[in-house]
Each structure stands twice: as structure tokens, then as C-alpha cells.
C-alpha positions in Angstrom: 35.8 26.5 27.1 32.6 26.2 29.0 30.4 28.1 26.6 32.2 25.9 23.7 30.5 22.9 25.8 27.2 24.5 26.7 26.6 25.0 22.9 27.8 21.4 22.0 25.2 20.0 24.6 22.3 22.2 23.0 23.5 21.5 19.4 23.5 17.6 19.6 20.0 17.1 20.6 18.8 19.9 18.0 20.6 18.1 15.5 18.8 14.8 16.5 15.3 16.4 16.3 16.1 18.1 12.8 17.3 14.5 11.3 14.0 13.0 12.9 11.7 16.0 11.4 13.3 15.4 7.7 11.7 11.9 7.7 8.8 11.4 5.7 6.1 9.2 7.3 4.5 6.7 5.1 1.4 4.9 6.4 0.4 2.0 4.4 -3.4 1.8 4.6 -5.2 -1.6 3.9 -6.4 -5.0 4.6 -5.0 -8.3 5.7 -2.2 -8.0 3.3 -1.0 -4.8 4.8 -1.5 -6.5 8.3 0.8 -9.1 7.5 2.9 -6.6 5.7 4.6 -5.5 8.8 5.8 -9.0 10.1 9.2 -10.4 8.9 9.5 -10.5 5.6 6.2 -8.7 4.7 6.1 -6.1 2.2 6.2 -2.8 4.5 9.4 -4.4 6.2 11.1 -5.1 2.7 10.5 -1.3 1.7 12.4 -0.3 4.6 15.2 -2.7 3.8 15.1 -1.7 0.0 15.1 2.0 1.1 18.5 1.2 3.1 19.8 -0.6 0.2 19.1 2.5 -1.8 20.7 4.7 0.9 17.4 6.5 1.4 16.3 4.9 4.8 17.0 8.0 6.6 14.3 10.1 4.7 11.6 7.8 5.5 9.6 6.1 8.5 7.3 3.3 7.4 4.2 2.4 9.3 1.5 -0.2 8.5 -2.3 0.1 9.2 -3.9 -3.0 7.8 -6.9 -4.9 9.6 -7.9 -8.1 8.1 -11.2 -8.2 6.3 -11.6 -4.5 5.8 -13.1 -3.2 2.5 -12.9 0.4 1.3 -15.6 1.8 3.6 -13.8 0.3 6.8 -11.0 2.2 5.5 -13.3 5.4 5.2 -14.4 4.7 8.7 -11.1 4.5 10.7 -8.9 6.9 8.7 -9.1 9.6 11.5 -8.1 7.3 14.1 -6.0 4.9 12.5 -3.9 7.5 9.9 -4.6 10.9 10.0 -3.8 11.1 14.0 -0.4 9.8 13.0 0.2 12.8 10.9 1.4 11.0 8.0 3.1 12.8 4.8 2.1 10.3 2.4 -0.4 7.5 2.8 -0.4 4.1 0.3 -4.1 2.9 0.0 -4.1 -0.8 -0.8 -7.7 -2.2 -0.7 -10.0 -3.8 -2.9 -9.6 -7.5 -2.6 -12.3 -8.0 0.0 -14.8 -5.5 -1.7 -14.8 -8.1 -4.9 -13.9 -11.5 -3.0 -16.5 -11.1 -0.2 -19.1 -11.1 -2.9 -18.7 -14.6 -3.6 -17.1 -15.7 -0.3 -19.8 -14.0 2.1 -22.5 -12.8 0.0 -21.4 -9.1 0.8 -18.7 -6.9 -0.6 -18.8 -3.7 -2.1 -21.0 -2.9 -5.2 -19.0 -1.3 -8.0 -20.6 2.2 -7.8 -20.4 2.4 -3.9 -16.7 1.2 -4.0 -15.8 4.3 -6.1 -17.8 6.9 -4.1 -15.9 5.7 -0.9 -12.5 5.5 -2.4 -13.0 9.2 -3.6 -14.2 10.3 -0.4 -11.5 8.6 1.5 -8.6 10.1 -0.6 -10.4 13.8 -0.5 -10.3 13.5 3.2 -6.5 12.6 3.4 -5.7 15.5 0.9 -7.9 17.8 3.1 -5.2 17.0 5.7 -2.6 18.0 3.6 -1.5 14.2 2.9 0.0 13.1 -0.4 -1.7 9.7 -1.5 -0.3 6.9 -3.4 -3.3 4.3 -4.5 -2.9 0.5 -5.6 -4.9 -1.6 -7.6 -5.7 -4.9 -6.0 -3.6 -7.7 -7.2 -5.1 -11.0 -7.3 -7.7 -13.2 -6.4 -6.1 -16.4 -7.8 -3.1 -16.6 -10.0 -4.3 -18.1 -13.2 -3.2 -16.0 -16.1 -6.1 -17.2 -19.0 -8.6 -14.9 -16.6 -10.2 -18.2 -15.3 -10.1 -17.6 -11.7 -13.5 -16.8 -10.5 -13.1 -13.1 -9.6 -11.2 -12.0 -12.4 -14.0 -9.8 -13.8 -14.5 -7.6 -11.0 -10.9 -7.1 -10.1 -10.1 -5.8 -13.8 -13.3 -3.7 -13.3 -12.4 -2.1 -10.0 -9.0 -1.8 -10.9 -9.8 -0.1 -14.3 -11.5 2.7 -12.0 -8.5 3.1 -9.7 -6.5 3.8 -12.8 -8.8 6.0 -14.2 -9.2 7.9 -10.6 -5.5 8.1 -10.5 -5.0 9.6 -13.9 -7.8 12.1 -13.5 -6.5 13.3 -10.3 -2.7 13.1 -10.7 -2.3 10.6 -7.9 0.6 8.2 -7.8 -0.6 4.7 -8.8 0.8 1.4 -8.2 -0.5 -0.9 -10.7 -0.4 -4.4 -8.8 -3.2 -6.0 -11.0 -0.8 -5.7 -14.2 2.4 -6.5 -12.3 1.1 -9.6 -10.9 -0.4 -10.7 -14.1 2.9 -9.8 -16.0 4.8 -11.7 -13.8 2.8 -14.7 -13.5 2.6 -14.7 -17.6 6.4 -15.4 -17.3 6.6 -17.7 -14.3 3.7 -19.4 -14.0 3.8 -21.8 -17.0 1.2 -24.3 -15.5 -1.3 -22.0 -14.8 -1.5 -22.7 -11.1 -4.1 -20.6 -9.1 -1.5 -19.8 -6.2 2.2 -20.6 -5.2 3.8 -18.1 -7.5 3.3 -14.5 -5.8 0.7 -15.9 -3.1 0.2 -18.6 -0.5 -3.7 -19.0 -0.9 -4.6 -17.0 -4.1 -4.6 -13.8 -2.3 -1.9 -13.4 0.6 1.7 -12.7 -0.5 4.6 -15.4 -0.2 8.3 -14.2 0.0 8.5 -13.6 -3.9 5.1 -11.5 -3.6 6.0 -9.2 -0.7 9.3 -8.4 -2.5 7.7 -7.6 -5.6 5.1 -5.4 -4.1 7.7 -3.8 -2.2 9.9 -2.8 -4.9 6.8 -1.5 -7.1 5.6 0.6 -4.3 9.0 1.8 -3.4 9.5 2.8 -7.1 6.4 5.1 -6.8 7.0 6.5 -3.2 10.4 7.5 -3.7 9.5 10.1 -6.5 6.6 11.7 -4.6 7.3 15.2 -3.9 
């Protein structure tokens, strides 16, 4: 009897360790959209809820690493401390809005050729650490569907680069640029600049957070 109890005492903690070890750690890496994503109703929180609804929450751990104002080179500079040290299995890169938006807003931003170079270097650093990568196109800076938002041209250009990069390197892609446009074409008949998926043309409202979460989850759960 004593031997049985000793085996049971040892086995229970080991089972708990094994269950924890089976979880795939996912880090969402980005700007203020991701920084807000960990709050109640944010897209990172919603992914956790959707995973539970799907009966797969035991297999994943979701962590947000977003900082307001970040551009792709900011992510590159902080990837070691803020991501790689967390030993993730998967990293979701969701960046690009500030690289485009800050050109008009602040006279800064990231030139197109530099954007691609930093982005590729960032992905290579993650992959060299044995981490799977999923990339996202930047969604919107304004929700008008007739391409009259002032940054539509650059957003389309940068999103096109991300799509091509993902295809060339067999990397999972969440094409939020396309998803948001498709949603607004159906749900924004008045051609509003915000209020459909965003609160202020950029940051997500409840519907936007849910849409982003569902689109990311569809790709994440298929990553091998």
C-alpha cells in the first residue's frame, strides 16, 4: 500500500508537467493593436476563448508582446528580449500600420525597401531559433472601400510584399488586408472611415477583434 501511494504522489506532478509541456506557446508580436489585444475583448484574449470553444485550449498558450508605435525595425531590435527569451513555438507577426501611417502622421515611417529587409531579417532570426512563424498583412488605416483612405496605396504595396514573402518561403499567412476589405464591402454601405471594424480607423472594436482572432486561429491551429 505504501509503495502504491509513493508511486501515485510521484506520478501526479509528472502528469501535470507533461500536460504543460504539450502546450504550444504562441507569441503575438506587434504594435498597439497587439498591445490592446491582451485586454478583455482583445484579439489575443478572444483567440484563447475561441480555442476553448474548439476544444483545443489545452494545446496552446497565448502571449501578447505589443508596444504602441512599433514598426518592423522596432520588432527586430527587441525580438531577442521580448520574444525569443520566452521560448515560443510559434510567433505571429502583426506589423506594418505604423510603417505606413507614420509617413503621413509624423513624417517618419519605414521606406518600402527597408521594410522588406527588416521583415526578412526578423523572420530569419526567429526561424534560426527554431520558431515557426505566421505573418499578417496590416489591415486598415481607414475603412472606406473605394480606396479613398489616404494610406491605401502604401498599405496595398506593403501587404503585397508580405503575401509574396509568405508564398516564397512557405510561411503561414493571415491576410487581414483582404479580410477587412471583404468585410467592409458587405457591411459598410455608407463608406464610413471607421466604426465597422475599428474605433478610430486603425484600432479594433469588438467586431474587429473577433474577426482578427478567428482569422488567426484558422491558420494557427494548422501550423505543424
